[in-house]
C-alpha positions in Angstrom: 0.0 0.0 0.0 2.8 2.4 0.9 4.6 1.7 -2.4 1.4 2.2 -4.3 0.8 5.6 -2.6 4.5 6.6 -3.4 4.0 5.7 -7.0 0.8 7.7 -7.1 2.6 10.7 -5.6 5.4 10.4 -8.1 2.9 10.2 -11.0 1.1 13.3 -9.6 4.4 15.2 -9.4 5.5 14.3 -12.9 2.0 15.2 -14.2 2.2 18.6 -12.7 5.7 19.1 -14.2 4.6 18.3 -17.7 3.2 21.8 -18.6 6.4 23.5 -17.3 8.6 21.0 -19.3 6.5 21.5 -22.4 6.6 25.3 -22.1 10.4 25.3 -21.4 10.9 23.1 -24.4 8.9 25.3 -26.8 10.0 28.7 -25.6 13.6 28.1 -24.3 15.2 24.8 -25.4 14.1 24.7 -29.0 14.8 28.5 -29.7 18.2 28.1 -28.0 19.2 25.1 -30.1 18.0 26.8 -33.2 19.9 30.0 -32.4 23.0 27.8 -31.8 22.6 26.3 -35.3 22.0 29.7 -36.9 25.1 31.1 -35.4 27.2 28.8 -37.6 25.7 30.2 -40.8 25.6 33.4 -42.7 21.9 33.3 -42.2 19.6 35.8 -43.9 15.9 36.2 -44.5 16.6 37.2 -48.1 19.2 34.8 -49.4 20.5 31.3 -49.1 22.3 30.5 -45.9 26.0 29.6 -46.0 27.8 27.5 -43.4 30.7 29.5 -41.9 31.5 27.5 -38.8 33.0 29.5 -35.9 33.5 32.6 -38.1 30.6 34.6 -36.6 32.0 34.1 -33.1 35.5 35.1 -34.3 34.1 38.2 -35.9 32.3 39.2 -32.7 35.3 38.6 -30.5 37.5 40.6 -32.8 35.0 43.5 -32.8 36.3 46.1 -30.3 32.7 47.5 -30.0 31.4 44.2 -28.6 34.1 44.0 -26.0 33.5 47.6 -25.1 29.8 47.0 -24.8 30.4 44.1 -22.4 32.7 46.3 -20.3 30.1 49.1 -20.4 27.5 46.6 -19.2 29.7 45.6 -16.3 30.4 49.2 -15.4 26.7 50.0 -15.6 25.9 47.1 -13.3 28.6 48.3 -10.8 26.9 51.7 -10.8 23.4 50.3 -10.3 23.5 47.1 -8.2 25.6 48.1 -5.1 23.8 51.5 -4.8 20.4 49.8 -5.2 21.1 47.1 -2.6 22.6 49.4 0.0 19.7 51.9 -0.3 17.2 49.1 -0.2 18.9 47.5 2.8 18.7 50.8 4.7 15.2 51.6 3.6 13.9 48.1 4.5 15.0 48.8 8.1 13.1 52.1 8.0 9.9 50.3 6.8 10.3 47.6 9.4 10.2 50.2 12.1 7.0 51.8 10.9 3.5 51.1 12.0 1.4 48.7 9.9 -0.7 51.3 8.2 2.1 53.6 7.4 4.4 50.8 6.2 1.6 49.5 3.9 1.3 52.9 2.3 5.1 53.3 1.9 5.5 49.8 0.4 2.8 50.5 -2.1 4.4 53.9 -3.0 7.9 52.6 -3.5 6.6 49.7 -5.7 5.0 52.1 -8.2 8.3 52.8 -10.2 8.6 49.0 -10.7 5.5 48.9 -12.9 6.7 51.9 -15.0 8.2 50.8 -18.3 11.8 51.6 -19.1 10.7 53.7 -22.1 8.6 56.0 -19.9 11.3 56.3 -17.3 13.8 57.2 -20.0 11.6 60.0 -21.3 11.1 61.4 -17.8 14.8 61.4 -17.1 15.7 62.9 -20.5 13.7 66.0 -19.4 15.4 65.9 -15.9 18.8 65.9 -17.6 17.9 68.5 -20.2 20.8 71.0 -20.6 18.7 74.2 -20.6 15.8 73.5 -18.2 16.4 70.1 -16.6 15.9 69.6 -12.9 19.4 68.2 -12.6 21.0 71.5 -13.8 18.6 73.6 -11.7 19.9 71.7 -8.6 23.6 72.1 -9.5 23.1 75.8 -10.3 22.1 76.2 -6.6 25.7 75.3 -5.7 27.2 77.6 -8.3 27.9 74.9 -10.9 27.3 75.6 -14.5 24.9 73.6 -16.6 26.1 70.1 -17.5 25.5 68.1 -20.6 24.7 65.1 -18.6 23.8 62.8 -21.5 26.4 64.1 -23.9 29.5 64.0 -21.8 31.5 60.7 -21.8 32.1 61.2 -18.0 28.5 61.6 -17.0 26.4 59.7 -19.6 26.7 56.3 -18.0 26.1 57.4 -14.4 23.1 59.5 -15.7 21.4 56.4 -17.2 22.2 54.4 -14.1 20.1 56.8 -12.0 16.8 55.8 -13.5 17.8 52.2 -13.4 18.3 52.5 -9.6 15.0 54.2 -9.3 13.1 51.6 -11.3 14.5 48.7 -9.3 14.6 50.3 -5.8 11.1 49.4 -4.8 11.1 45.7 -5.6 14.6 45.4 -4.1 13.5 47.0 -0.9 10.5 44.8 -0.6 12.5 41.6 -1.1 15.1 42.9 1.4 12.2 43.7 3.8 10.8 40.1 3.4 14.3 38.8 4.3 14.5 40.9 7.4 11.0 39.9 8.6 12.1 36.3 8.2 14.8 36.6 10.8 13.5 35.4 14.2 13.3 38.2 16.8 14.7 35.8 19.4 18.2 36.2 17.8 18.1 39.9 18.4 16.7 39.5 21.9 19.5 37.1 22.8 22.0 39.6 21.4 20.5 42.4 23.5 21.0 40.2 26.6 24.7 39.9 25.7 25.0 43.6 25.3 25.4 43.7 21.6 25.0 47.0 19.8 23.2 47.8 16.5 26.4 47.5 14.5 27.3 44.1 16.0 23.8 42.7 15.5 23.9 43.8 11.8 27.3 42.2 11.2 26.7 39.0 13.0 23.0 38.4 12.7 21.3 40.4 10.0 23.8 40.2 7.1 24.6 36.4 7.5 20.9 35.5 7.7 20.3 37.6 4.6 22.9 35.7 2.5 20.3 33.9 0.4 18.4 37.1 -0.2 21.5 39.0 -1.1 22.6 36.1 -3.5 19.3 36.3 -5.3 19.4 40.1 -5.6 23.0 40.1 -6.8 22.3 37.4 -9.5 19.1 39.1 -10.8 20.6 42.6 -10.4 23.8 42.0 -12.3 22.2 40.0 -15.1 19.4 42.5 -15.4 21.7 45.5 -15.4 24.2 44.1 -17.9 21.2 43.4 -20.2 19.8 46.9 -19.9 18.5 48.1 -23.2 15.7 50.7 -23.1 17.5 53.4 -21.1 20.6 53.6 -23.3 18.5 53.3 -26.5 16.1 56.2 -25.6 18.3 58.5 -23.5 21.6 58.4 -25.4 21.2 56.1 -28.4 24.4 54.4 -27.2 26.5 57.6 -27.3 28.5 59.6 -26.8 31.3 57.7 -28.5 29.5 54.4 -27.7 30.1 55.0 -24.0 26.6 53.9 -23.2 26.2 51.1 -25.7 25.3 48.1 -23.6 25.5 44.5 -25.0 21.8 44.3 -25.8 22.0 47.6 -27.7 25.0 46.4 -29.6 23.1 43.2 -30.6 20.0 45.2 -31.5 22.0 47.6 -33.7 23.5 44.7 -35.6 20.2 42.9 -36.0 18.6 46.1 -37.3 21.4 47.1 -39.7 23.0 43.8 -40.8 21.5 41.7 -43.6 23.1 38.6 -42.1 21.8 37.5 -38.7 24.6 35.2 -37.7 26.7 37.9 -36.1 23.8 39.0 -33.9 23.0 35.5 -32.8 26.7 34.8 -32.0 26.8 38.0 -30.0 23.8 36.9 -28.0 25.2 33.5 -27.3 28.5 35.0 -26.1 26.6 37.4 -23.9 24.8 34.3 -22.5 28.3 32.9 -21.6 29.2 36.1 -19.9 26.0 36.2 -17.8 26.4 32.5 -16.9 30.0 33.1 -15.8 29.1 36.1 -13.6 26.3 34.1 -12.0 28.6 31.2 -11.3 31.2 33.5 -9.8 28.6 35.1 -7.5 27.3 31.6 -6.5 30.9 30.5 -5.7 31.7 33.5 -3.7 28.6 33.6 -1.6 28.0 29.9 -1.3 24.2 29.8 -0.8 23.0 27.9 2.3 19.8 26.7 3.7 18.1 29.3 6.0 18.4 28.8 9.7 15.1 27.7 11.2 13.5 30.0 13.8 
């Protein structure tokens, strides 16, 4: 009877997995395999395809603009992810200390930017960074600084498009961080209080270690999402000035839009996949995710 029930449970589990496996096969596995095949051809919508082997990958790796785009994506993620996580960590503590009604209002308010599209955010911040009447220049004028060409200067263009990226992801990052904080048992802090531990000691030895899995998740999603940023650089700067804000996805899009042959774009996307997988593996290796401690 026990073996029969076990077989029935296994059958139920496999049956529930079938829709996911089918969807993954249709929308992930088959397109990935097809893209891998296309990357070995001079594939075109308008002419007969020609097998070229690894030539598309060689062309991409020899293209200095691709390597610059990858470096730009990494620099952009370093602007966005640490700032976003530190601000979210601090703000999550503020929300935790609020009353239930006020915290509910604040959580709803900070989540609003998350549902705003990157295109709309780009347009908003283009006006903010406008040279003549933008809010950013109005603020720096108060401190006696002359108007800045925020989006046209190679020194300020990338940090300028990083600002709306931080704003867009701040709400959801704060709520995830808050969920992690609320999952930490109060008994740990009470025990620390009895030992005379201060706020800094409790943060270092209790809060941060028990948030490791949350931090891991946010780092993985944050870095992979930031490196793949597309809308902000497309709308706000078009990849300029001097390709300083051309992210990998914008590089791929420009080739797909302008090239007759698609193999170069597909090879670029697959190489970006390798870059993202490598970054994720490094983060996993460094943080070494663990099972959460039971309360």
